[in-house]
C-alpha positions in Angstrom: -13.6 -28.4 18.0 -16.8 -28.5 16.1 -18.5 -29.8 19.1 -17.3 -27.1 21.4 -18.3 -24.7 18.6 -21.6 -26.5 18.8 -21.8 -26.4 22.6 -20.9 -22.5 22.7 -23.6 -21.9 20.0 -26.0 -23.4 22.2 -25.3 -21.9 25.3 -25.8 -18.4 23.3 -29.1 -19.3 22.0 -30.1 -20.8 25.4 -29.0 -17.4 27.1 -30.8 -15.2 24.6 -33.9 -17.5 25.2 -33.7 -16.8 28.7 -33.1 -13.2 29.0 -34.7 -11.6 25.7 -38.7 -12.9 26.7 -39.8 -9.6 27.0 -40.5 -8.4 23.5 -39.3 -5.2 22.5 -41.8 -4.0 20.1 -44.6 -5.3 22.7 -43.3 -3.4 25.5 -43.3 -0.1 23.3 -46.4 -0.9 22.2 -48.3 -1.1 25.6 -46.1 2.0 26.5 -47.3 3.7 23.8 -51.0 2.8 24.7 -50.6 4.0 27.8 -48.9 7.2 26.9 -51.8 7.3 24.4 -54.4 6.5 27.1 -52.6 9.6 29.4 -52.7 11.5 26.8 -56.2 11.3 26.3 -57.4 11.4 29.9 -55.3 14.9 29.7 -57.2 16.1 26.8 -60.5 15.0 28.8 -59.4 16.6 31.5 -58.3 20.1 29.4 -61.8 19.7 27.6 -63.8 19.2 30.6 -61.8 22.6 32.3 -62.1 24.1 29.3 -65.9 24.0 29.3 -66.4 24.8 32.6 -64.4 27.6 32.0 -66.6 28.4 29.0 -69.9 27.7 31.5 -68.3 30.0 34.0 -67.4 32.7 31.5 -71.2 32.6 29.6 -72.8 32.7 33.4 -71.0 35.6 34.1 -71.9 37.4 30.7 -75.4 36.8 31.4 -75.0 38.4 34.7 -72.8 41.4 34.2 -70.6 43.1 31.0 -70.6 40.7 28.0 -67.0 39.9 26.4 -67.3 41.1 23.3 -65.1 38.2 21.7 -67.6 35.7 23.0 -70.3 38.0 21.9 -69.3 38.5 18.6 -69.1 34.6 17.9 -72.5 33.8 19.6 -74.6 36.6 17.3 -74.7 34.9 14.3 -76.6 31.8 16.4 -78.4 34.5 18.0 -79.9 35.5 14.9 -80.1 32.2 13.4 -82.1 30.9 16.3 -84.4 33.9 16.4 -88.3 32.0 17.1 -86.7 29.2 19.2 -84.1 29.8 22.2 -83.8 33.0 24.3 -80.5 34.4 24.4 -79.4 36.7 27.5 -77.4 40.2 26.4 -76.3 42.9 28.8 -78.3 46.0 28.4 -75.7 48.2 26.9 -75.2 45.6 24.5 -79.2 46.1 23.2 -79.1 49.6 21.3 -82.4 51.2 20.8 -82.6 53.1 17.8 -83.6 56.8 17.8 -87.1 57.8 16.5 -86.9 58.6 12.8 -87.8 61.6 11.6 -89.6 61.2 8.2 -91.7 63.3 5.8 -95.2 61.3 4.9 -95.7 60.1 1.6 -99.6 60.1 1.8 -100.8 62.1 4.8 -104.8 62.2 5.9 -106.2 64.6 3.9 -105.9 68.4 5.4 -109.6 68.6 6.1 -109.8 65.4 8.1 -106.4 66.4 10.0 -107.8 69.8 11.1 -111.5 68.4 12.0 -110.3 67.5 15.7 -108.9 70.9 16.3 -112.1 72.8 14.9 -114.2 70.6 17.1 -112.3 71.3 20.0 -112.7 74.9 19.6 -116.5 74.6 18.9 -117.1 72.3 22.2 -115.2 74.7 24.8 -117.7 77.6 23.5 -120.9 75.3 23.8 -119.6 72.5 26.8 -123.2 71.0 26.3 -122.3 69.7 23.0 -119.4 67.7 23.9 -121.3 64.4 24.3 -122.4 64.4 20.8 -119.0 63.1 19.8 -116.9 60.0 20.3 -113.9 60.7 22.2 -110.9 58.7 21.8 -108.0 59.0 23.8 -104.7 57.4 22.8 -101.5 56.7 25.4 -98.3 55.0 24.3 -94.7 55.5 23.2 -93.1 56.2 20.1 -95.3 53.7 18.1 -98.3 56.2 18.8 -96.2 59.6 19.0 -94.1 58.7 15.9 -94.7 61.6 12.8 -96.8 63.8 15.1 -98.3 66.6 13.5 -97.9 65.2 10.0 -101.3 63.5 9.7 -99.6 60.3 9.0 -99.3 59.4 12.7 -101.3 55.9 13.9 -103.9 58.1 15.9 -104.9 60.1 12.8 -104.5 57.4 10.3 -106.5 55.6 12.5 -109.3 58.3 12.9 -109.3 58.8 9.4 -111.0 55.5 8.8 -113.6 56.1 11.6 -117.1 58.1 11.6 -117.0 62.0 11.4 -118.2 62.2 15.0 -115.1 60.8 16.4 -112.5 63.3 17.9 -108.9 61.9 19.2 -106.4 63.2 21.4 -102.9 62.0 21.6 -101.4 61.9 24.5 -98.4 59.6 23.3 -95.1 60.2 24.7 -91.8 58.7 22.6 -89.8 56.7 25.2 -91.9 56.5 27.8 -92.9 53.1 29.7 -96.0 52.1 31.4 -94.1 52.0 34.7 -92.3 53.9 37.4 -88.7 53.1 37.7 -87.5 50.2 39.8 -85.9 52.6 42.2 -87.8 55.6 42.1 -89.9 56.8 45.1 -93.6 57.5 45.0 -94.3 60.9 46.0 -98.0 61.7 44.8 -97.8 65.7 45.8 -94.3 65.9 43.4 -94.9 63.2 40.9 -93.7 63.9 37.9 -92.9 61.0 35.6 -94.3 61.0 32.2 -94.9 57.2 32.2 -98.8 56.1 31.7 -99.6 55.9 35.7 -98.3 59.4 35.7 -100.3 60.6 33.0 -103.2 59.0 34.6 -102.7 60.5 37.7 -102.2 63.9 36.3 -105.3 63.7 34.5 -107.3 62.6 37.5 -105.6 65.6 39.5 -104.1 63.4 41.9 -100.7 65.0 40.9 -99.8 68.4 39.3 -99.7 68.4 35.5 -97.4 71.1 34.6 -94.6 68.7 34.2 -96.1 67.6 30.9 -96.1 70.9 29.4 -92.2 69.7 28.1 -93.8 67.3 25.8 -95.8 68.0 22.2 -99.0 66.2 23.8 -99.6 68.5 26.4 -101.5 70.6 24.1 -103.8 67.8 23.2 -103.9 67.0 27.3 -105.2 70.0 28.3 -108.5 69.7 26.1 -109.3 66.0 27.8 -112.4 66.3 29.7 -112.0 62.9 31.5 -115.6 62.5 31.9 -116.4 62.9 28.4 -114.0 60.2 27.2 -115.4 57.0 25.6 -112.3 55.2 24.8 -108.9 55.2 26.2 -106.5 53.1 23.4 -103.2 52.0 25.6 -99.9 51.1 24.2 -97.1 50.6 26.2 -94.5 47.7 26.7 -90.9 48.5 24.6 -89.7 50.7 26.9 -90.4 48.7 29.7 -88.4 46.1 28.1 -85.7 48.5 27.2 -85.1 49.9 30.6 -85.6 46.2 32.4 -88.9 46.6 34.4 -90.4 44.2 36.3 -93.2 42.2 35.0 -95.5 41.9 37.8 -95.2 41.5 41.9 -96.8 38.3 43.1 -97.6 40.6 46.3 -98.7 43.5 44.8 -101.1 43.9 41.5 -100.9 47.4 41.8 -97.0 47.7 42.2 -96.5 50.7 39.7 -93.0 49.8 39.7 -94.0 46.6 37.3 -95.5 46.5 33.8 -98.6 44.7 34.8 -99.1 46.7 37.9 -98.9 50.1 36.4 -101.3 49.1 33.6 -103.7 47.6 36.4 -103.6 51.0 38.4 -103.2 53.4 35.6 -106.5 51.8 34.1 -108.2 51.9 37.6 -107.4 55.6 37.9 -108.9 55.9 34.7 -112.2 54.2 35.6 -112.5 56.4 38.4 -112.7 59.6 36.3 -113.9 58.3 33.1 -116.9 56.1 34.3 -118.4 55.7 30.6 -115.1 54.7 28.9 -114.3 51.5 27.5 -110.5 50.1 27.1 -108.4 48.6 24.2 -105.4 46.9 25.4 -102.1 47.2 22.8 -99.1 44.9 22.8 -95.6 46.2 22.0 -94.8 45.5 18.4 -92.4 42.4 16.9 -89.1 44.0 16.4 -85.7 43.0 16.1 -82.6 44.4 18.0 -79.0 45.5 16.9 -75.9 45.5 19.3 -73.3 48.7 19.1 -72.0 47.3 16.1 -74.8 47.4 13.7 -75.3 43.6 13.8 -78.7 41.7 14.1 -78.7 39.8 17.6 -82.1 38.7 17.5 -85.6 39.4 17.4 -88.4 40.3 20.0 -88.9 36.5 20.9 -85.5 35.8 22.0 -83.3 39.0 22.9 -83.2 39.4 26.6 -81.9 42.1 29.1 -82.5 40.0 32.0 -86.1 40.0 33.0 -87.1 37.9 29.6 -87.6 39.0 25.9 -90.0 41.4 24.9 -92.5 38.9 23.7 -93.2 38.1 27.8 -94.3 41.7 28.0 -96.8 41.4 25.0 -98.2 38.0 27.1 -98.3 40.0 29.9 -100.3 42.7 28.1 -102.5 40.5 26.8 -103.0 38.3 30.4 -104.4 41.8 31.7 -106.7 42.5 28.8 -108.3 39.2 28.8 -109.0 39.3 32.7 -109.9 42.9 32.7 -112.5 41.8 29.9 -110.6 44.3 27.4 -110.1 44.1 23.8 -106.8 43.1 22.3 -104.8 44.4 19.9 -101.5 41.7 18.8 -98.8 42.9 17.1 -96.2 40.8 18.5 -97.4 37.2 16.9 -98.4 38.4 13.2 -101.9 37.3 13.9 -103.2 40.6 12.3 -100.7 41.6 9.8 -97.6 39.8 8.6 -95.0 41.6 10.6 -92.1 39.0 11.5 -88.8 38.2 10.6 -89.2 37.9 6.9 -91.3 41.4 6.2 -89.8 43.6 9.3 -87.7 45.9 7.1 -91.0 46.5 5.0 -92.7 47.3 8.3 -90.0 48.8 10.6 -87.7 51.5 9.6 -85.1 50.9 12.4 -86.0 47.5 13.5 -88.4 48.9 16.1 -90.4 52.1 14.5 -92.8 51.6 12.3 -92.6 52.9 8.5 -95.7 54.7 7.1 -96.9 51.7 5.4 -96.5 50.1 8.6 -98.6 52.8 10.5 -101.5 52.6 7.7 -101.8 48.9 8.4 -101.7 49.3 12.5 -104.4 52.0 12.2 -106.4 49.9 9.8 -106.4 47.1 12.3 -106.9 49.4 15.6 -109.6 51.1 13.5 -111.5 48.1 12.7 -111.4 46.8 16.5 -112.8 50.2 17.5 -115.9 49.9 15.3 -116.3 46.2 16.8 -115.9 48.3 20.2 -118.6 50.6 19.1 -121.1 48.0 17.9 -120.6 49.3 14.3 -118.5 46.6 12.8 -119.1 43.0 13.5 -117.5 40.9 10.6 -114.3 39.4 11.1 -111.3 41.4 10.5 -109.3 40.6 7.6 -105.5 39.5 7.7 -103.7 42.3 6.2 -100.2 41.8 4.2 -97.3 44.7 3.5 -97.6 43.5 -0.3 -101.1 44.4 -1.3 -102.3 46.9 1.1 -103.6 50.5 -0.2 -104.7 52.0 2.5 -106.5 55.0 0.8 -108.1 51.9 -1.3 -109.0 50.4 2.1 -110.6 53.8 3.2 -112.6 54.2 0.4 -113.9 50.4 0.6 -115.2 50.9 3.9 -117.3 54.0 2.9 -115.8 56.7 5.2 
């Protein structure tokens, strides 16, 4: 009996060994590893798909209207990387601030402000005396037009620092570009665009000028005698950028639908009617941009509307000035004064337009450059900082 029991037990043990050779725990483990690998592969595929979808969304956001949720998540990065990597935004997402209306705190003294007007009346009666004055024509956008009539606009502050023989005319119009709109057809006989080229054509008599009567600059425009102009100071670019104008046309250097072409055509037109005139080209100024929610999205080094950031328009202006041999005023790269991300709130009232103190510093730089053009100032221009600049002390120190 015991032997039978022992044989039975032996049989059971051998059977278990033969039919139970696949370890269940090993099978489960391998199955678990396979399941885990499958899940990982699925995750990778899903992740790749998500990345692809994200890339497609970003591409479509660059080409068309940005997804508000995507834009909101991207804004902090755009602002924090403001000087390293360009970020493209849909045009409607970049808000152009309105031109601020402000009361000047320290206007030019009344005598100096009235002097150009009095001289104009005198020279109208005696044209032969006109050449005794150094005539400066300022042409530009809101940076030159802002605070017009308060004697604290950039042209007035600039000429306050110059000799008394200077007479200036401010032909700037806020919101204007150098170039004509991309889709606008050029018909000179009925030209009525207030861009830089349009004003140049009107001065030259190439087109009628009565359409400019809607602007405050028209009073000065009517007093300009092109043959007597000694210097043109030209400042455009911000609105070319805002309106998405092309930088240049490789096949037509005088294409007035482009920023470079408009500068070229406009200056060549002025050279024909003002043969003794010299030129100063001013860059568009450093600025920061906000979206419709009032959030900072970046500065003029990185925020693009499809053509390129504003700094590329400044580079184009610099290249134009260098190729033509004209003096160039840089207000983009803080080479003359410390307008940059850390100081823009002191210089700019709304991220784009200069405060009064900003206009004073800009004018000091410009006045020094004008003196160099006239051969009256040869020393290097000091680097101005917003924290220690006093316009009236500077004015007295140069003996004007």
